[in-house]
N, C-alpha and C positions, 0 to 999 in steps of 0.2 A: 291555651299555652301563654298568650299575651298577658292574661290576667295574673297567672302564676308568676310570670317574670316581673310584672309591675309591683306585685306584693313583695317579691324577693328583693328587688332593689330598694323598696321602701324600708326594708330592714337594714340594708347596707348601702348608704348613699354613695353616688359616684364620686362626689367631691372629697378629696383626701383630708381636708381640714375639718371634717365633721366630727372627729374625735372617735373615741372607743365606744361604739354603740352596743347596747345589749341586744340580743336576738329576741324579737317579739313575734309570737305566733300570729299567723295571718288572721285566725278567727278572733283573737283578742283585739285586733285593730278594727275589724269590721263589725263586731258585735260585743255587747257587754255580756260577759260570762258570769253568772251569779256565783258569789263566793270566791272570785278570783280577782280581787282588786289589785293584786300585785302587778298584773299586766297593765292596768291603768297607771300605776305608779311608774312603770317603765316608759309608758307613752309620755308622761310628764317630763321624764328625764330627757327623752329624745327631743321633745319640743324645746326644752330649755337649752340644750347643747347644740342643736342644729336648726337655728331659726330660719335659715333660708335654704337648707339642704333640699327640701322637697321642690322648691321652685327650680333649683338647678336640675333635679330629676326631670321635671316637666319640660324644661328647655332641651334636655337631651332627647326626650321623646319627640319633641317638636322638630328638632334638627333631623332626626332619623326619619320622621314622617314626611318631611319636606322632600327628602331624597327619594322616597319610595311612592310618592303620590298619595300620601295618607294625611288626613286632617285630624289634628289633636285639639280638643276644646275643653275649656273649663266653664261650667255654668251650673245654675241652680237645679235641684232635682225635679222641680215641677215640669212636667211635660217631657221627661227624659224617655226616649225610646231608642236605646242603643242596641248594638249587636249583642246578642246573648253572650255573657261571659266577659264583656269588655268594660263593665262599669264596676268600680270599687269605691267605697266610701273614702273620702279624703281624711287622713289621720288627724287633721286639724279641726275636724268637726266636733262640737261640744258633745259630751255624753248625753244620750237620750234625746238628741235633737231629731224631731220627726222629719225634718227636711235638711239633712246635712248637705254641705257643699260636696259635689261629686266631681271626680276627675274621670272624664270619659274620653276614650279614644274611639272615634268613629271612622271606620274604614271608608275611604273615598273610592267608590267603585265605578267612577266615571270612565275609567279606561277599560272596564269590562261591562258593557251595557247589558249583557245577559244576566248580570248579578250572580254569577256562578259562585257558590259557597266555597269551592276549591280555591278561587282567587282570593277570598278573604283569608283563608287559612294560609295560603302562600305568602300574602303580604304580612300577616301576623308573624310568621316564621322569620321573614326578612327583618322585621323590626327587632325581634328578639335577638337575632344574630348581630345586628348593628349595635344594640345596647350592650350585649355581653362583651363584644369586642372593645367598646368604649370603656366599660368597667375594668377589663383586663389591662388596657393601655394605661388607665389612671393608676392602677395598683403598681404596675411595672415602673412607671415614672416616679412614683413615691419611693419605691425600693431603691432605684438607682440614684435618686437624689440623696439618700441616706448613706450610700457607700462613698468611699473616698473617690474624688474625681481625678486625682493624680497621686500616685504612690510616692512616698518619700524614698529617695535612693541613697543609702549609706555609702561611705567611701569603699568599704571592703567587699560588699555584696552586690549582686545584680538581682533585681526582683521584678516579677510580673504576676498579675492575678487576673482572673476572669470570673464573671458571673453570668449564668444563664437561667432565666425564669423557667418554671415548669410549664407544662402544656395544658394546665387546667384553666377553667373559666376565671378563677381568681388571679392566675398568672404568676403570683409570687408567693414565696414563703418567707422565712426569717433568716436565710443564710446571709452571712456578712464576713468581712475581713478588714484588716487595717494594718498599717505599718507606722510605727511611732519611734522617732529619734529621741534617744535618752541622753545623749551627750557622751563625750569621751569615746566616740566611735561605737558606742553600744546602741543596739537597735532592738525594739520589741516587735513581735509579730503576733497577731491574734486572728483566729478564725473560729466562727461559731455558727450555731443553727438553732433558731427558735422554732419549736414545733408548731405546726398550724399553717394557715394560709391567709392571704389577703391583707387588708390594711392593718388589722390588729397585730398580726405577727410582725409586719414591717415596722409598726410603731414601737413595739417592745424591743425589736432589734436595734432601732435607732437610739433608744434610751441606754441599752447595754453598751453599745459602741461608744457613746459619749462618756459613760461612766468608766470604761476601760481606759480611755485616753486620760481622764483625770487621775485615776489611780496609778497609771504608768508614770505620770510626772513625779510621783513620790519616789520613784526608783526603788520600789520594793521587790523582794524576791517573787518569782512567779506564783508560788503557792499562797503568799499573802495577798497578792492581787486577786486571785480567785476567791480567797476567803471573804474579802470585802465585797466582791461581785456577787457571791452567793447570798449574802444578807440582803443586798439591794434587790436582787431578782425576786426574792420572796416578798418584798414590799410592793414592787411595781406590777408584778404579774404572778400572783400566787397560784393561779390555775395553769400557767404556762410552764412548759419544760424547755430548758435550753441547755445545749452542750457547748463546750468551749475549750480550746487549748490556747495557752498563752506562753510564748517562748521569748527568750532574750538571747541575742548573740553578742558575745564579748570577744573581740578579736585577740585580746591578750590570752584568753583561755582556749580559743580555737574550738568552741563547742556551743551548742544550744542548751541553755538551761530552761526547762519547761515544766508546766503543770497542766494537767488535763482534768476537766470536769465531764466525764462520760463521753468524751469525744474519741473519734477514730485515731489510730496511732500515726505520728509523723513518720514518713519514709525518707531515707537518705540513700542516695546512690553514690558510691565512691568512684574515684577516677578510673579504677579497674573494672567497673561494672557491678561490683558487689552491692547488694541491697540490704540495708539494715532497718529494723523497726525500732521506734522508741518504745521499749518494753516495760518501762517503769510503771508501777501501779497507777491507775487513774481513779479519781473519786467519782461520786455520783453526779448527775446533772445539777446545774445551778438552780437554786431556789428550794432545794430539799432541806438545807440547814442541818446543823448538828454533826457536820463532818469536818475533820481536820485534813485539809489538803496537804500534799507533800510535793516537793520539786524533784525532778529527775534531770538527767543530762544525756546528750548524745553528741558525739564528736562530729564536727563539720570542717574537715581539713581542706586545704586548697585542692581544687579539682572536683569537689563534691557538689551534689545538688540535693536539696531538701524539698519535699512536697507536703503541703498541708491542704486538706480537702474536706468537704462535707459528704454526708452519706448519700446524697443524690447521685454522686459520681459512681458509686460502687454497689448500691443496693438495687436488687431486682426482685420482682415478685416471684415467689416460689423458690427462691434460691437463698442459701445461707450467705450472710454478708461477708464472711471470711473468704468465700469464693471470689467475690468481687474485689476484695483487697488483694488477693493473690493475682488476679488478672491485672490489676493496677501495677503491682510489683513487676510483672513480666514486661508490661508496656514501658515502665520507667527505665528498664535496662537499655532499651534501644532509643530512648528519647534524647535527641541531640539538638544542638543549636542554642539559641538564646532562651531565657526563661519563658518568653512569650511562645516560642516554638515548642518548648516542653509542654506548656499548658494545652496548646492546640493538639499536639500528638496524643496526649493522654485522653482528651475528649474524644478524638477520633477513634482511638483504640478501644474505648469502652462503648462506642456506638451510642452516644448519648442522644442523638437525634431520634433514634428508634425507641428509646426507653425514657423519654423525658417526662416521667410522672411527677418528679420532684425537682425543685430548683437546685442548682449546683454552684458551688464556689470552689475555686482551685487557686492556690498560690504556690509559685515555684521560686526558690532561693538558690542562687549559684554563688559559690565561693571560687572565683576564678584563680587559676594558676598564673602567676606573673613571672615573666622572664625578661632579660635584657634591660632596656631603658625603663620600661614600665616597672620592673622590680625595684629599680633604684629610687623610685618615688615613694616606696613603702619601706619602713624600717622601725625597729624597736630596740630598746636597750633598758636595762634595769640595774640598780645599785642597791645593795643591802645597806641600811643605815645602822651602823654599830660603832661603838666607841664613845668618846667624850666630846670635848670642845673642838676636836679636829673634824668632827662629822660634817658640820655645815660647810667649811672651806672645801672639803673633799667632794661634797655634793656639787658645789658650784664648779669646780674644776672638771668633774665628770660631765656635767651638762655642757660646759663650753667645748670640750673636746668632741663630744658626740654630735652636737649641732654643727660644728665646723666640718666634721667628717661627712655630714649630710649635705654640705655645700649650701647651707641656707644663707640668706642675706644677713649682713652684719647687724642691721636693726632688729631682725627677728631673733638672732642669736643673743643680743643684749637683753631683749624683752624676755626671752626664754630663761636666761640666767637669773633675772630678777624674780620671775615667777617661781622658779624652782627654789630660790633662796627663801622666799617668803613662806612657801608651803612646807619646806623642810624645817625652818625655824619654828613654825606653828606646831608641827608634829613633835619636835624635840621638847617644846615647852609644855604642851598640853596632852600629848599622846603617850602611849605606852608601847613597849616592844611587843612583837617584832615590827620593824619599820622598813619601808622600801620606797625608793624613788624610781618611777617608771617614765620613760620617755618614748614617745611614739609619733611617727610622722606618716601622713598619707599624701596623696597628690593634692589635697585641698587644705590640710590643717596640721598644726603641731599640737600634740596633747601632752600635758605634763600632769602627772598624778603621783600623789604620795599616800601610801597606805600605812596604817598603824593599828595597834591592838585595842584601842579605846573605842567605845561605842558612841560617844557623845559627838553629835554633828555640829560643826561650827556654824555660826550665824553672823551675818554682817551687822555691825552696830556702829553707832556714831560715837567715836572716842572724844573725850573732853580735852581741852587744851593742856591740862596737867597730866593726862593719862600717859603712861609709858608703854601701854600695850593696847591692843584692840584695833590696830590699823592694818594688819596684814591682809585680811580678807577684802578690805576696802581697796587696797592697792591692787590685789588680784582682779577685782571687779572693774577697776579703772583701765587696766592694760589688756585684759582678755576680751575676746568676743563673747565668751560664755564661760560659766564656771558652775560647779555644783559639788554635792557630796552624797554619798550613799553608804549604807551599812553593808558589810560583806557577809555572804552566806555563812561562812565559818566563824563569824565574830569579828569585831573591829569595824573599821570604816576606811573609806578612800575619799580624798578630796582632790578635785581635778580642775583644770582650766584648759581652754583652747585658744590658740593664736592662729589667725588665718594666714595662709601662704598665697601670696598674690602672683602666682605664675601658673 
């Protein structure tokens, strides 16, 4: 048993920085198999990419041995007389070496003077158990380090997420989640599942999560983000299958715009307890290529809660996965409290501790209903920009009156009027109808946005001394805490900026 485990961990080093190692058959390591030089090539790759991984493996064995009264030695093969089954050739030994360096674990039987073989087997089992637990702990630590350590919290929503590793020796799979602030109070949410287990699945997951964050910064529609991610997944892990759902919440729209690549449907519970599924078509998993993903939408009104999850939460052996989703829906009806409470309730209702064959990721989003003083800290207003030369003055007056009614500080009102004037003037000069000025405030910021029908996104540039134009975006960048632009799903674009509220 010990020999088998040592060979096994020789294929998958404990240290997580060893890289993506190919699986090497044990007999290909221990013996030269005629006509199978591909195994030797794999060994060369392992030696090149994991120069000290085997030393770390031996240190792990030594640590476990010290705890259990076992001696671990490395020495030359001459005179070796080990316990049968406890000696394996060291993978660094040159091919055809008649006296390869051997890695030998000799059981110290001093605590059992009778030399009972059962004691040897018991100690061997204990070593294996310790090493397997160490391997699992390393994989779990890697997985958790690749997940967000703290979720971003948008102004309009409350969010919580949880991850639980599976109960296998590998300990983890490729489940992941993330929350990404896009600006203008828009927020992206993503949850996914890379099939497989162990360090390889976790490494692929980390690459996909990083790519999603980069693509999200482009502020593309959800289906375009998945389209880019699909191509990348085929390059970095052609043999891996990954599912994913990417959603964007826009408080102006009051809904989630999403796209799914083979993932389970988003569930939404309304304030009255009604459960809705995101039923729009889903595409195939990431990495398959040749598929045009599409975006769908589902309303997320005040008082509602949305849940994103991976299959480990609802999939059970011998049962249809739709049964698990139905159980989740019933549990969501009665899930109350904070988003963290909702996650805990769902995990308990589906009895995940008894069926933890796969790892699990769950994310809960709440759109709270605000009343009283809290409601006064949130507001929005819009003005359609039509007409001729009077449009800009009318937009400035609308901005002044709206910000004053929100009882914002005078300095903030003045900066808001300047920002609105620059954005409106830029749209009138370079954009096309229809045009709209949108004002929105939260408890933390003021958002000013102008939408028009032209697809060309503005860029900040250095205007020359004699230039009469080209300074509008530079002014916005100077007075705003952040600014940006994006294309609208139905055509056209929106340019926005944010001003902080210091109370």
